[in-house]
Biopython code that builds the backbone (N, CA, C, O; Angstrom):
import numpy as np
from Bio.PDB.StructureBuilder import StructureBuilder

atoms = [
    (1, "MET", "N", (87.965, 94.265, 126.677)),
    (1, "MET", "CA", (87.874, 94.284, 125.226)),
    (1, "MET", "C", (89.184, 94.830, 124.653)),
    (1, "MET", "O", (89.663, 95.885, 125.071)),
    (2, "THR", "N", (89.741, 94.119, 123.718)),
    (2, "THR", "CA", (90.974, 94.571, 123.090)),
    (2, "THR", "C", (90.657, 95.437, 121.878)),
    (2, "THR", "O", (89.726, 95.169, 121.119)),
    (3, "THR", "N", (91.452, 96.471, 121.726)),
    (3, "THR", "CA", (91.222, 97.422, 120.643)),
    (3, "THR", "C", (92.559, 97.865, 120.058)),
    (3, "THR", "O", (93.628, 97.465, 120.519)),
    (4, "TYR", "N", (92.465, 98.683, 119.052)),
    (4, "TYR", "CA", (93.667, 99.338, 118.545)),
    (4, "TYR", "C", (93.394, 100.828, 118.430)),
    (4, "TYR", "O", (92.271, 101.263, 118.178)),
    (5, "THR", "N", (94.464, 101.598, 118.623)),
    (5, "THR", "CA", (94.425, 103.045, 118.511)),
    (5, "THR", "C", (95.499, 103.459, 117.519)),
    (5, "THR", "O", (96.610, 102.929, 117.540)),
    (6, "LEU", "N", (95.170, 104.401, 116.658)),
    (6, "LEU", "CA", (96.137, 104.884, 115.665)),
    (6, "LEU", "C", (96.760, 106.195, 116.123)),
    (6, "LEU", "O", (96.064, 107.098, 116.584)),
    (7, "SER", "N", (98.069, 106.288, 115.991)),
    (7, "SER", "CA", (98.744, 107.564, 116.218)),
    (7, "SER", "C", (98.332, 108.526, 115.107)),
    (7, "SER", "O", (97.772, 108.109, 114.093)),
    (8, "ASN", "N", (98.608, 109.800, 115.300)),
    (8, "ASN", "CA", (98.311, 110.774, 114.241)),
    (8, "ASN", "C", (99.067, 110.440, 112.963)),
    (8, "ASN", "O", (98.531, 110.583, 111.864)),
    (9, "LYS", "N", (100.316, 109.996, 113.107)),
    (9, "LYS", "CA", (101.113, 109.623, 111.930)),
    (9, "LYS", "C", (100.503, 108.409, 111.226)),
    (9, "LYS", "O", (100.478, 108.360, 109.997)),
    (10, "ALA", "N", (100.018, 107.441, 111.984)),
    (10, "ALA", "CA", (99.390, 106.258, 111.382)),
    (10, "ALA", "C", (98.109, 106.647, 110.645)),
    (10, "ALA", "O", (97.797, 106.079, 109.599)),
    (11, "LYS", "N", (97.370, 107.612, 111.189)),
    (11, "LYS", "CA", (96.177, 108.114, 110.494)),
    (11, "LYS", "C", (96.572, 108.768, 109.170)),
    (11, "LYS", "O", (95.925, 108.556, 108.144)),
    (12, "GLU", "N", (97.637, 109.561, 109.206)),
    (12, "GLU", "CA", (98.136, 110.184, 107.970)),
    (12, "GLU", "C", (98.595, 109.121, 106.976)),
    (12, "GLU", "O", (98.369, 109.247, 105.772)),
    (13, "ASP", "N", (99.244, 108.068, 107.492)),
    (13, "ASP", "CA", (99.674, 106.970, 106.621)),
    (13, "ASP", "C", (98.470, 106.338, 105.924)),
    (13, "ASP", "O", (98.501, 106.098, 104.717)),
    (14, "ALA", "N", (97.413, 106.070, 106.689)),
    (14, "ALA", "CA", (96.213, 105.444, 106.122)),
    (14, "ALA", "C", (95.577, 106.345, 105.063)),
    (14, "ALA", "O", (95.139, 105.867, 104.016)),
    (15, "GLU", "N", (95.531, 107.643, 105.339)),
    (15, "GLU", "CA", (94.988, 108.584, 104.352)),
    (15, "GLU", "C", (95.834, 108.580, 103.081)),
    (15, "GLU", "O", (95.299, 108.598, 101.972)),
    (16, "GLY", "N", (97.148, 108.556, 103.245)),
    (16, "GLY", "CA", (98.043, 108.522, 102.094)),
    (16, "GLY", "C", (97.904, 107.240, 101.288)),
    (16, "GLY", "O", (97.935, 107.267, 100.057)),
    (17, "ILE", "N", (97.751, 106.124, 101.978)),
    (17, "ILE", "CA", (97.541, 104.839, 101.305)),
    (17, "ILE", "C", (96.254, 104.890, 100.499)),
    (17, "ILE", "O", (96.212, 104.458, 99.348)),
    (18, "TYR", "N", (95.194, 105.427, 101.119)),
    (18, "TYR", "CA", (93.916, 105.529, 100.412)),
    (18, "TYR", "C", (94.057, 106.426, 99.182)),
    (18, "TYR", "O", (93.645, 106.051, 98.084)),
    (19, "ASP", "N", (94.635, 107.600, 99.367)),
    (19, "ASP", "CA", (94.756, 108.553, 98.255)),
    (19, "ASP", "C", (95.557, 107.969, 97.096)),
    (19, "ASP", "O", (95.151, 108.078, 95.940)),
    (20, "TYR", "N", (96.689, 107.352, 97.405)),
    (20, "TYR", "CA", (97.535, 106.782, 96.354)),
    (20, "TYR", "C", (96.807, 105.643, 95.637)),
    (20, "TYR", "O", (96.787, 105.592, 94.407)),
    (21, "THR", "N", (96.213, 104.738, 96.402)),
    (21, "THR", "CA", (95.525, 103.591, 95.807)),
    (21, "THR", "C", (94.329, 104.046, 94.993)),
    (21, "THR", "O", (94.066, 103.501, 93.921)),
    (22, "ASN", "N", (93.601, 105.037, 95.486)),
    (22, "ASN", "CA", (92.455, 105.579, 94.760)),
    (22, "ASN", "C", (92.899, 106.173, 93.425)),
    (22, "ASN", "O", (92.267, 105.946, 92.394)),
    (23, "GLU", "N", (93.987, 106.930, 93.456)),
    (23, "GLU", "CA", (94.489, 107.568, 92.233)),
    (23, "GLU", "C", (94.957, 106.533, 91.204)),
    (23, "GLU", "O", (94.691, 106.672, 90.010)),
    (24, "LYS", "N", (95.655, 105.498, 91.675)),
    (24, "LYS", "CA", (96.243, 104.513, 90.762)),
    (24, "LYS", "C", (95.279, 103.397, 90.356)),
    (24, "LYS", "O", (95.337, 102.909, 89.227)),
    (25, "PHE", "N", (94.388, 102.989, 91.275)),
    (25, "PHE", "CA", (93.581, 101.793, 91.043)),
    (25, "PHE", "C", (92.079, 101.984, 91.236)),
    (25, "PHE", "O", (91.303, 101.065, 90.972)),
    (26, "GLY", "N", (91.657, 103.171, 91.694)),
    (26, "GLY", "CA", (90.240, 103.447, 91.862)),
    (26, "GLY", "C", (89.762, 103.303, 93.295)),
    (26, "GLY", "O", (90.432, 102.709, 94.140)),
    (27, "SER", "N", (88.582, 103.864, 93.546)),
    (27, "SER", "CA", (88.057, 103.925, 94.911)),
    (27, "SER", "C", (87.713, 102.556, 95.479)),
    (27, "SER", "O", (87.886, 102.330, 96.677)),
    (28, "ALA", "N", (87.229, 101.640, 94.647)),
    (28, "ALA", "CA", (86.877, 100.308, 95.152)),
    (28, "ALA", "C", (88.112, 99.598, 95.704)),
    (28, "ALA", "O", (88.053, 98.976, 96.765)),
    (29, "GLN", "N", (89.225, 99.692, 94.985)),
    (29, "GLN", "CA", (90.461, 99.061, 95.448)),
    (29, "GLN", "C", (90.999, 99.768, 96.687)),
    (29, "GLN", "O", (91.500, 99.117, 97.604)),
    (30, "ALA", "N", (90.899, 101.089, 96.720)),
    (30, "ALA", "CA", (91.372, 101.849, 97.881)),
    (30, "ALA", "C", (90.586, 101.465, 99.130)),
    (30, "ALA", "O", (91.165, 101.264, 100.197)),
    (31, "GLU", "N", (89.277, 101.364, 98.993)),
    (31, "GLU", "CA", (88.443, 100.969, 100.132)),
    (31, "GLU", "C", (88.744, 99.542, 100.562)),
    (31, "GLU", "O", (88.804, 99.254, 101.757)),
    (32, "ALA", "N", (88.934, 98.644, 99.598)),
    (32, "ALA", "CA", (89.252, 97.247, 99.924)),
    (32, "ALA", "C", (90.578, 97.155, 100.681)),
    (32, "ALA", "O", (90.710, 96.357, 101.609)),
    (33, "TYR", "N", (91.550, 97.963, 100.288)),
    (33, "TYR", "CA", (92.856, 97.952, 100.951)),
    (33, "TYR", "C", (92.729, 98.438, 102.395)),
    (33, "TYR", "O", (93.299, 97.839, 103.306)),
    (34, "LEU", "N", (91.980, 99.522, 102.602)),
    (34, "LEU", "CA", (91.809, 100.019, 103.967)),
    (34, "LEU", "C", (91.030, 99.036, 104.827)),
    (34, "LEU", "O", (91.315, 98.897, 106.016)),
    (35, "ILE", "N", (90.054, 98.355, 104.245)),
    (35, "ILE", "CA", (89.318, 97.327, 104.989)),
    (35, "ILE", "C", (90.272, 96.206, 105.395)),
    (35, "ILE", "O", (90.218, 95.727, 106.528)),
    (36, "ALA", "N", (91.142, 95.787, 104.479)),
    (36, "ALA", "CA", (92.118, 94.737, 104.794)),
    (36, "ALA", "C", (93.046, 95.175, 105.924)),
    (36, "ALA", "O", (93.367, 94.380, 106.807)),
    (37, "ILE", "N", (93.475, 96.431, 105.902)),
    (37, "ILE", "CA", (94.330, 96.949, 106.975)),
    (37, "ILE", "C", (93.564, 96.957, 108.291)),
    (37, "ILE", "O", (94.096, 96.536, 109.318)),
    (38, "HIS", "N", (92.323, 97.431, 108.273)),
    (38, "HIS", "CA", (91.494, 97.446, 109.486)),
    (38, "HIS", "C", (91.336, 96.035, 110.051)),
    (38, "HIS", "O", (91.479, 95.832, 111.257)),
    (39, "GLU", "N", (91.046, 95.070, 109.197)),
    (39, "GLU", "CA", (90.882, 93.688, 109.658)),
    (39, "GLU", "C", (92.178, 93.154, 110.256)),
    (39, "GLU", "O", (92.155, 92.430, 111.251)),
    (40, "CYS", "N", (93.292, 93.505, 109.657)),
    (40, "CYS", "CA", (94.590, 93.095, 110.177)),
    (40, "CYS", "C", (94.848, 93.720, 111.549)),
    (40, "CYS", "O", (95.328, 93.043, 112.458)),
    (41, "LEU", "N", (94.533, 94.997, 111.699)),
    (41, "LEU", "CA", (94.725, 95.675, 112.981)),
    (41, "LEU", "C", (93.833, 95.070, 114.057)),
    (41, "LEU", "O", (94.261, 94.905, 115.199)),
    (42, "SER", "N", (92.604, 94.741, 113.700)),
    (42, "SER", "CA", (91.696, 94.094, 114.649)),
    (42, "SER", "C", (92.253, 92.746, 115.092)),
    (42, "SER", "O", (92.219, 92.418, 116.278)),
    (43, "MET", "N", (92.765, 91.966, 114.145)),
    (43, "MET", "CA", (93.356, 90.667, 114.451)),
    (43, "MET", "C", (94.558, 90.833, 115.382)),
    (43, "MET", "O", (94.696, 90.099, 116.360)),
    (44, "LEU", "N", (95.421, 91.797, 115.076)),
    (44, "LEU", "CA", (96.604, 92.021, 115.901)),
    (44, "LEU", "C", (96.242, 92.500, 117.303)),
    (44, "LEU", "O", (96.949, 92.192, 118.263)),
    (45, "SER", "N", (95.154, 93.246, 117.429)),
    (45, "SER", "CA", (94.756, 93.715, 118.758)),
    (45, "SER", "C", (94.350, 92.548, 119.650)),
    (45, "SER", "O", (94.500, 92.612, 120.870)),
    (46, "VAL", "N", (93.837, 91.484, 119.041)),
    (46, "VAL", "CA", (93.444, 90.284, 119.782)),
    (46, "VAL", "C", (94.631, 89.328, 119.939)),
    (46, "VAL", "O", (94.773, 88.674, 120.972)),
    (47, "SER", "N", (95.468, 89.251, 118.926)),
    (47, "SER", "CA", (96.587, 88.295, 118.902)),
    (47, "SER", "C", (97.900, 88.987, 118.525)),
    (47, "SER", "O", (98.454, 88.715, 117.460)),
    (48, "PRO", "N", (98.399, 89.871, 119.378)),
    (48, "PRO", "CA", (99.613, 90.614, 119.029)),
    (48, "PRO", "C", (100.849, 89.733, 118.878)),
    (48, "PRO", "O", (101.832, 90.147, 118.264)),
    (49, "LYS", "N", (100.809, 88.534, 119.425)),
    (49, "LYS", "CA", (101.969, 87.643, 119.325)),
    (49, "LYS", "C", (102.179, 87.113, 117.911)),
    (49, "LYS", "O", (103.189, 86.460, 117.646)),
    (50, "LEU", "N", (101.250, 87.379, 117.002)),
    (50, "LEU", "CA", (101.443, 87.019, 115.597)),
    (50, "LEU", "C", (102.529, 87.876, 114.951)),
    (50, "LEU", "O", (103.133, 87.484, 113.952)),
    (51, "ALA", "N", (102.765, 89.038, 115.527)),
    (51, "ALA", "CA", (103.770, 89.965, 114.995)),
    (51, "ALA", "C", (105.156, 89.568, 115.489)),
    (51, "ALA", "O", (105.303, 88.782, 116.425)),
    (52, "ILE", "N", (106.159, 90.127, 114.839)),
    (52, "ILE", "CA", (107.528, 89.897, 115.291)),
    (52, "ILE", "C", (108.080, 91.190, 115.887)),
    (52, "ILE", "O", (107.611, 92.287, 115.583)),
    (53, "THR", "N", (109.066, 91.034, 116.723)),
    (53, "THR", "CA", (109.654, 92.201, 117.365)),
    (53, "THR", "C", (110.360, 93.085, 116.338)),
    (53, "THR", "O", (110.884, 92.610, 115.331)),
    (54, "ALA", "N", (110.354, 94.362, 116.622)),
    (54, "ALA", "CA", (111.096, 95.330, 115.807)),
    (54, "ALA", "C", (112.105, 96.033, 116.708)),
    (54, "ALA", "O", (112.337, 97.236, 116.591)),
    (55, "LYS", "N", (112.700, 95.251, 117.612)),
    (55, "LYS", "CA", (113.600, 95.839, 118.609)),
    (55, "LYS", "C", (114.860, 96.445, 118.008)),
    (55, "LYS", "O", (115.562, 97.204, 118.676)),
    (56, "GLU", "N", (115.154, 96.112, 116.737)),
    (56, "GLU", "CA", (116.291, 96.757, 116.085)),
    (56, "GLU", "C", (116.005, 98.237, 115.829)),
    (56, "GLU", "O", (116.921, 99.029, 115.611)),
    (57, "ILE", "N", (114.717, 98.597, 115.857)),
    (57, "ILE", "CA", (114.308, 99.991, 115.683)),
    (57, "ILE", "C", (114.020, 100.625, 117.037)),
    (57, "ILE", "O", (114.494, 101.717, 117.352)),
    (58, "ARG", "N", (113.233, 99.909, 117.824)),
    (58, "ARG", "CA", (112.919, 100.362, 119.178)),
    (58, "ARG", "C", (112.489, 99.150, 119.996)),
    (58, "ARG", "O", (111.754, 98.296, 119.499)),
    (59, "GLU", "N", (112.930, 99.069, 121.211)),
    (59, "GLU", "CA", (112.750, 97.882, 122.048)),
    (59, "GLU", "C", (111.289, 97.445, 122.196)),
    (59, "GLU", "O", (111.007, 96.248, 122.247)),
    (60, "ASP", "N", (110.369, 98.393, 122.263)),
    (60, "ASP", "CA", (108.968, 98.040, 122.521)),
    (60, "ASP", "C", (108.104, 97.981, 121.259)),
    (60, "ASP", "O", (106.880, 97.897, 121.364)),
    (61, "TYR", "N", (108.706, 98.021, 120.081)),
    (61, "TYR", "CA", (107.950, 97.988, 118.823)),
    (61, "TYR", "C", (107.841, 96.566, 118.273)),
    (61, "TYR", "O", (108.736, 95.736, 118.428)),
    (62, "PHE", "N", (106.705, 96.327, 117.625)),
    (62, "PHE", "CA", (106.465, 95.091, 116.894)),
    (62, "PHE", "C", (106.073, 95.461, 115.476)),
    (62, "PHE", "O", (105.671, 96.594, 115.207)),
    (63, "ARG", "N", (106.193, 94.486, 114.557)),
    (63, "ARG", "CA", (105.819, 94.759, 113.172)),
    (63, "ARG", "C", (105.081, 93.566, 112.592)),
    (63, "ARG", "O", (105.242, 92.423, 113.020)),
    (64, "TYR", "N", (104.258, 93.888, 111.592)),
    (64, "TYR", "CA", (103.480, 92.851, 110.910)),
    (64, "TYR", "C", (103.221, 93.317, 109.479)),
    (64, "TYR", "O", (102.781, 94.447, 109.272)),
    (65, "PRO", "N", (103.489, 92.459, 108.482)),
    (65, "PRO", "CA", (103.281, 92.865, 107.088)),
    (65, "PRO", "C", (101.826, 92.754, 106.656)),
    (65, "PRO", "O", (101.111, 91.840, 107.067)),
    (66, "ILE", "N", (101.399, 93.689, 105.826)),
    (66, "ILE", "CA", (100.085, 93.641, 105.188)),
    (66, "ILE", "C", (100.273, 94.138, 103.762)),
    (66, "ILE", "O", (100.554, 95.315, 103.535)),
    (67, "HIS", "N", (100.119, 93.246, 102.821)),
    (67, "HIS", "CA", (100.330, 93.541, 101.398)),
    (67, "HIS", "C", (101.692, 94.210, 101.199)),
    (67, "HIS", "O", (102.720, 93.598, 101.489)),
    (68, "LYS", "N", (101.720, 95.430, 100.718)),
    (68, "LYS", "CA", (102.998, 96.109, 100.448)),
    (68, "LYS", "C", (103.399, 97.065, 101.574)),
    (68, "LYS", "O", (104.258, 97.926, 101.387)),
    (69, "HIS", "N", (102.777, 96.909, 102.735)),
    (69, "HIS", "CA", (103.053, 97.788, 103.870)),
    (69, "HIS", "C", (103.458, 96.988, 105.101)),
    (69, "HIS", "O", (103.242, 95.779, 105.181)),
    (70, "MET", "N", (104.049, 97.696, 106.056)),
    (70, "MET", "CA", (104.426, 97.109, 107.328)),
    (70, "MET", "C", (103.769, 97.930, 108.431)),
    (70, "MET", "O", (103.902, 99.153, 108.481)),
    (71, "ILE", "N", (103.064, 97.236, 109.308)),
    (71, "ILE", "CA", (102.420, 97.872, 110.458)),
    (71, "ILE", "C", (103.405, 97.828, 111.624)),
    (71, "ILE", "O", (103.954, 96.772, 111.936)),
    (72, "PHE", "N", (103.626, 98.962, 112.258)),
    (72, "PHE", "CA", (104.454, 99.040, 113.450)),
    (72, "PHE", "C", (103.556, 99.435, 114.616)),
    (72, "PHE", "O", (102.773, 100.379, 114.516)),
    (73, "PHE", "N", (103.677, 98.701, 115.726)),
    (73, "PHE", "CA", (102.818, 98.976, 116.874)),
    (73, "PHE", "C", (103.519, 98.659, 118.186)),
    (73, "PHE", "O", (104.558, 98.000, 118.227)),
    (74, "LYS", "N", (102.902, 99.158, 119.262)),
    (74, "LYS", "CA", (103.328, 98.853, 120.621)),
    (74, "LYS", "C", (102.151, 98.184, 121.318)),
    (74, "LYS", "O", (100.994, 98.497, 121.036)),
    (75, "GLN", "N", (102.447, 97.272, 122.218)),
    (75, "GLN", "CA", (101.387, 96.656, 123.005)),
    (75, "GLN", "C", (101.021, 97.575, 124.159)),
    (75, "GLN", "O", (101.880, 98.205, 124.776)),
    (76, "GLU", "N", (99.715, 97.635, 124.434)),
    (76, "GLU", "CA", (99.213, 98.389, 125.574)),
    (76, "GLU", "C", (98.347, 97.462, 126.412)),
    (76, "GLU", "O", (98.075, 96.327, 126.019)),
    (77, "GLU", "N", (97.923, 97.942, 127.547)),
    (77, "GLU", "CA", (97.147, 97.107, 128.464)),
    (77, "GLU", "C", (95.872, 96.555, 127.823)),
    (77, "GLU", "O", (95.540, 95.386, 128.022)),
    (78, "ASN", "N", (95.159, 97.379, 127.061)),
    (78, "ASN", "CA", (93.877, 96.957, 126.491)),
    (78, "ASN", "C", (93.901, 96.820, 124.975)),
    (78, "ASN", "O", (92.859, 96.928, 124.329)),
    (79, "GLY", "N", (95.064, 96.585, 124.405)),
    (79, "GLY", "CA", (95.127, 96.456, 122.954)),
    (79, "GLY", "C", (96.488, 96.864, 122.428)),
    (79, "GLY", "O", (97.517, 96.635, 123.063)),
    (80, "ILE", "N", (96.471, 97.473, 121.252)),
    (80, "ILE", "CA", (97.727, 97.897, 120.633)),
    (80, "ILE", "C", (97.619, 99.346, 120.166)),
    (80, "ILE", "O", (96.534, 99.847, 119.872)),
    (81, "TYR", "N", (98.768, 99.996, 120.109)),
    (81, "TYR", "CA", (98.876, 101.372, 119.644)),
    (81, "TYR", "C", (99.643, 101.345, 118.334)),
    (81, "TYR", "O", (100.820, 100.984, 118.306)),
    (82, "ILE", "N", (98.983, 101.725, 117.251)),
    (82, "ILE", "CA", (99.583, 101.691, 115.929)),
    (82, "ILE", "C", (100.445, 102.936, 115.754)),
    (82, "ILE", "O", (99.941, 104.059, 115.753)),
    (83, "VAL", "N", (101.734, 102.726, 115.609)),
    (83, "VAL", "CA", (102.685, 103.826, 115.485)),
    (83, "VAL", "C", (102.723, 104.334, 114.045)),
    (83, "VAL", "O", (102.595, 105.535, 113.806)),
    (84, "ARG", "N", (102.899, 103.413, 113.079)),
    (84, "ARG", "CA", (102.967, 103.784, 111.659)),
    (84, "ARG", "C", (102.508, 102.611, 110.799)),
    (84, "ARG", "O", (102.505, 101.461, 111.237)),
    (85, "VAL", "N", (102.120, 102.928, 109.569)),
    (85, "VAL", "CA", (101.856, 101.937, 108.524)),
    (85, "VAL", "C", (102.680, 102.410, 107.329)),
    (85, "VAL", "O", (102.282, 103.329, 106.612)),
    (86, "LEU", "N", (103.831, 101.771, 107.123)),
    (86, "LEU", "CA", (104.811, 102.254, 106.153)),
    (86, "LEU", "C", (104.941, 101.310, 104.963)),
    (86, "LEU", "O", (104.816, 100.093, 105.104)),
    (87, "HIS", "N", (105.191, 101.882, 103.800)),
    (87, "HIS", "CA", (105.396, 101.081, 102.597)),
    (87, "HIS", "C", (106.689, 100.285, 102.737)),
    (87, "HIS", "O", (107.651, 100.748, 103.349)),
    (88, "GLN", "N", (106.700, 99.096, 102.171)),
    (88, "GLN", "CA", (107.853, 98.202, 102.311)),
    (88, "GLN", "C", (109.145, 98.770, 101.728)),
    (88, "GLN", "O", (110.231, 98.328, 102.107)),
    (89, "GLN", "N", (109.053, 99.730, 100.825)),
    (89, "GLN", "CA", (110.264, 100.303, 100.233)),
    (89, "GLN", "C", (110.854, 101.449, 101.055)),
    (89, "GLN", "O", (111.927, 101.958, 100.728)),
    (90, "MET", "N", (110.166, 101.856, 102.113)),
    (90, "MET", "CA", (110.680, 102.932, 102.957)),
    (90, "MET", "C", (111.769, 102.391, 103.884)),
    (90, "MET", "O", (111.771, 101.213, 104.242)),
    (91, "GLN", "N", (112.673, 103.256, 104.257)),
    (91, "GLN", "CA", (113.658, 102.899, 105.273)),
    (91, "GLN", "C", (113.000, 103.175, 106.621)),
    (91, "GLN", "O", (112.915, 104.320, 107.065)),
    (92, "TYR", "N", (112.540, 102.116, 107.255)),
    (92, "TYR", "CA", (111.694, 102.237, 108.441)),
    (92, "TYR", "C", (112.302, 103.090, 109.542)),
    (92, "TYR", "O", (111.612, 103.915, 110.142)),
    (93, "SER", "N", (113.579, 102.902, 109.811)),
    (93, "SER", "CA", (114.205, 103.613, 110.928)),
    (93, "SER", "C", (114.146, 105.129, 110.768)),
    (93, "SER", "O", (114.162, 105.851, 111.765)),
    (94, "LEU", "N", (114.080, 105.619, 109.542)),
    (94, "LEU", "CA", (113.985, 107.067, 109.318)),
    (94, "LEU", "C", (112.611, 107.621, 109.674)),
    (94, "LEU", "O", (112.477, 108.816, 109.936)),
    (95, "HIS", "N", (111.597, 106.776, 109.687)),
    (95, "HIS", "CA", (110.219, 107.222, 109.914)),
    (95, "HIS", "C", (109.687, 106.832, 111.290)),
    (95, "HIS", "O", (108.534, 107.117, 111.614)),
    (96, "LEU", "N", (110.510, 106.192, 112.089)),
    (96, "LEU", "CA", (110.069, 105.716, 113.407)),
    (96, "LEU", "C", (110.917, 106.311, 114.515)),
    (96, "LEU", "O", (111.451, 105.587, 115.355)),
    (97, "VAL", "N", (111.039, 107.607, 114.518)),
    (97, "VAL", "CA", (111.855, 108.297, 115.522)),
    (97, "VAL", "C", (110.982, 108.677, 116.693)),
    (97, "VAL", "O", (111.467, 109.270, 117.657)),
]
sb = StructureBuilder()
sb.init_structure("model")
sb.init_model(0)
sb.init_chain("A")
sb.init_seg("    ")
for serial, (resi, resn, name, xyz) in enumerate(atoms, 1):
    if name == "N":
        sb.init_residue(resn, " ", resi, " ")
    sb.init_atom(name, np.array(xyz, "f"), 0.0, 1.0, " ", f" {name:<3s}", serial, name[0])
structure = sb.get_structure()
């Protein structure tokens, strides 16, 4: 069974996304956004080849866009490991050390 696991930083990212979206657009939109991210992560865990390499940041990283964010992950034997979920306006290399 393929799965995904979130790093502690990715969990913090998801909490921040929820908090910001809830504050700006309400809880229904915040929940819908997190559901969309979860569905995307589930899809990537089954089909990681949909993502593109992020080797300019790190050789074993991949990335995939979701709305205004970019998911960064590594492939593992039984799924994917989510490193970060960063806003598109962030300078990714500064947050992926």
